[in-house]
N, C-alpha and C positions, 0 to 999 in steps of 0.2 A: 637044216636050220641051227643057227648058232643059238645055244642056250647056255649062257655063262652061268657059273655057280653063284656068283655074287652080282646081284643087280646094281646098277649104277644109282648112286644116290645124289649126284650132282644135278640131275634133271627132275625137278619136282613133279612135272606132269606125268612121269613115268612111275611115280611111286605106287599108284593103284593098279598097275598093270602086272603086278607080281602074280604069277600063277599059284594056285594051290599046291601046297607041298613044299614050296620053297621057304626058306627061313626068312622070317620078318626082320628087318633091320632094327636094331636097338637104338635107344635114344643116344647112347654114347657114340654109336658109329655115324650118326648124322652130323654133318658139319654144322658149326654154329651159324654160319650165314644162311643155311636152309631153315633151321628151327626158329630163328628170330630175324625177321626181315628188317633191314635197316631203315626203310621209308615206308609210309602208309601207301596202300595200294587198294585197288577196287577188286574184290574177290567175289566170284560167283559160286564158290565151292563151300562146303561145310567143313571147316577145319576141325582138327582134334580139339576136344574140350580141355585138354591139359595145357595147350599152348595158345592162350588168347592173345590177340594183337596188343602190341605195347602202346600204340598211338591211336587217336581217334581216326575213323575212316567212314566213308559213305558205304553202307553195306546193305544189300537187298536180301540177305539171308535172315533167318530167325535167330536173333541173338540169345545169348544166355539170359537166365532169369534175372541176374543181378549184374547189369553191365558196369564195368569199372569206370567208364568216361562217357560224357554226353555224345550222342550220335544222332543223325537224322534217320528216322525209322518210318516206313510206310506201313507197318503193321499196327494193330491195336495193342497198345502198351499194357503191361501188367497192372494189376490193381494199385500197387504202391511202388512206383519207380523210386530207385535210390537217388537219382540225379534228374534235373529238369531236361526235357528233351522237346523238340519240335514235332508236334503231332498233327496229322492231317485228318484225324477222326472228328465227328461232330461232338460238341460239348455235351456234358451229361445232362439228361433231362431233368434232373433234380434242381439244377441251378437255374432253370428257365422261369419258374414261378417267382423266385426271389427277384431276378432281373426285371421282369415285367411289373412286379409290385413296385420296385424302386422307380421305374420309368413313370408308372402312372402317378406316383406320389409327387414326382418332381415336375411333371408336365402340367403347364397352366391350363385351367379349365376354360374352354372357349364358350362364350355365351350363346345361348340358343336363340334363334330367330335374327331378324334384321333390325339393326339398331342405326338410326340416323342421328347424326349431331352428337355422337358420344353415347355414353352409357345413360346419362340423365336425359329425359325428354325436354324438348324445347319449352322455354318459359312462356306461359300464357301472357306475360306482361311485356313481351318484347315488341318493338315497334311494328314488325311485320305481322305478328299475331293480332295486334290491335287493328291494324289496317284491314286484315282479311275479315275480322269480326265486324267492323264497320261496314264493309262491302256486303257481307251477308245480310245484316239488318237492313241496309238500304234496299237491297233486292227484294227482301220479303215485304218491306213496306210498299214498294212500287208494284209488286204483283197483287198485293191487297187492294191498292187503288185501282188497278185495272179490273179486278174482280167486281169492284163496286160500280163500275160504269154501267150505263144503260146499254142494252143491245143495239148494235149498229151494223149496217151492211158492210161487206167487203168490196174491194175494188173490182172483183169478178162479178158482183151482184148487180150493179147499176152502171149505166153507160155515161150518164151526164149528172153533174152536180148543178142544180137549179133551185128554183123556189120551192118545188115539191120535194126533191131528194136533195137535201142540203148538207148532209154529213156522211162520211164513210170512215171506216177505221182499218188500218193496215194490220197485218199479223206481225208478231215479234220478229220473224224471219225477214218479211218484206221491209220492215222498218230499219234493218241493220245491215243489209247486204247491197253493195253496189252504190250507185248514185241516183238520187231522185232528180229528174230533169223536168223543168217547168218551161214549155215553149209558148211563145206568144205573149209573154208579159213585157211590160214596158218599165216597171220599176219594182224593187224588192227592198224590204227592210227586215232585219233580223235582231234577235236578242238571245244571248247565251245564258247559262246558268248563273253567271256572276252579275247579270243585269247589264252587260256591255252591249250597247245598241248601236247599229250602223245602218246605212242604206246606200243604194246604188241604183242608177238608171241604166237602161240598155245602151244609151249613148256614151257611157263612161263617166258620168258625173257621180261623185261619191259624197257621203255625209257620215258623220260620226266616226266610229272606230271599227275596223275590220276584225274578225275573229279568225286567228291563224290556229291550225291544228298542229299536232306533233310532227306531221309530214311536211310541214311548211306549206300547206295549202289553206286556202280560204274555206271556212266552214260553209258559207253561203256566198255566191258571187256569180257573175256572168261569165260565160265562155262563148264568145261570139254573140248570137242572139238568144242563147238559152240560159236560163238561170239554173245553177247546179247546187245541190245539197249533198255534201259528203256524208252518206249514211254510216260509214265506218266510225265516225266520231259523233254519232247522233246524240250521244249522252251529254255532249257539250251544249247542244241546242235546246233552247226553251221553247221559242216559237218564232214564227216568220209570217210575212204578209206579202202576197204578190198582187200587183196591180196591172190591169189590162185596159189601155186607152185606144186600142186599134179596133178596126171593124171586123176582125176575124176572132175566131174562138181561141181560148187558152186551153192548153192540154197538159196533163201530168202523166209521165211515163216512168215505169220502174225498170229495174235491172232484169226482171223476169219477162218483160215485154207487155205486161198488163198496163192499161191506160184508162184515163177518164178525161172528160172535156168539161169545160165551163163556157156557157154561151157569151157572145159579145154583148156590148151595151145596146139596150133598146128601151124605148119609151122613157128616155131621160134617166135610166137606171143602169148602172154598171155593176158587175159581180166581181168582188175581190176574193182571193183564195186565202184562207187562214190555216196555217200549218201549226199544230200543237203537238208537243210531246208529252204523253201521260204515261208515266212509268217507263216501260220498254217498248211502247207502241206509238205510232204516229196517227193523229187524227186530222182529216182534211175536211174543212167547213167552207161553204159558199156563203158570203154576206153581201146583201145588196146595199149600195151607197148611191148618192146622187152623182149623175155623170159630170156635173160641172165642178166637183170638188177637185182640188189640187192634191198632189202627192203628200204635201205637208199637212193638210187638213185630214186626210185619211189616216196618216200616221198618228196624228193627235187623237183622232177618234178611237183608235185602238190602243191608245197609251204607249206609243213608241216614242220615247224621249231620247234624242240623239245624245250620246256621251262622246267626250273628246279626250284624247290622251295627250300628255305633255310632249312637246317636240324634244328630240334628242340630237345631239351633236357629236362629232368625232371625239371631242374631249370629255364628254360626259358618259361615255360608254363604260 
């Protein structure tokens, strides 16, 4: 085995392979190129404390207590580093209360609860609020009127309206759902809440003014041989009268399938059907009149005075 008396100093990785008993190389015998590297390098060894690196480098070792230059360190730095460094450790716990207090002081307070229409509530003097209040008062007044009515049977309680059972009253649901169909009538007259009055016969002759709903349908009118009343817009109706000059009975049918009949003319007397809206319910009444009365006489008897609207032209729209 070749064991030279003086180890080679030009190979740095052999510097620690000196066997015990051999003379350690002195600092003067080490070349200048070995003791002071000219360029920064990545080192995984622990160099001698007497020869710190002259330039900053990325080191994974434990540096000295007071590093001379800034470096990237993956360890927990000392309590008071001399120079700023990039650290991957979590921030100190003492700074968290201060930051949270600053954040809470600058964060705007969110209002609790649900606020509609802004922070301030809707004004009670707005047009919509006044309209809703008027509708509530009207509904209370109509309900009070219905409560003051005398008891009357329903459409399920009687089979025929005649001189004995002359009146029946529908429920609020029956008065507002679907279409009321009157079959067997020969003429009808109507009056809405604005006192607009009109009439029509089953043959198509019309008088007065028709009442049109928002759906562009007639509130009361004929469809074929049947007279129809649109119950969806029943609040626009005030009353109506149905006349029967045929030899067959006149009948009323609801959307639910319930029905009631009125007898034909007999002994010089005919039965007409009066339909009244009281509050939110409809009341059906049978009234006897002479058989030889004309439609105009019957309308006048029940105070149906026809109204007329001014004609319109293409230039006056």
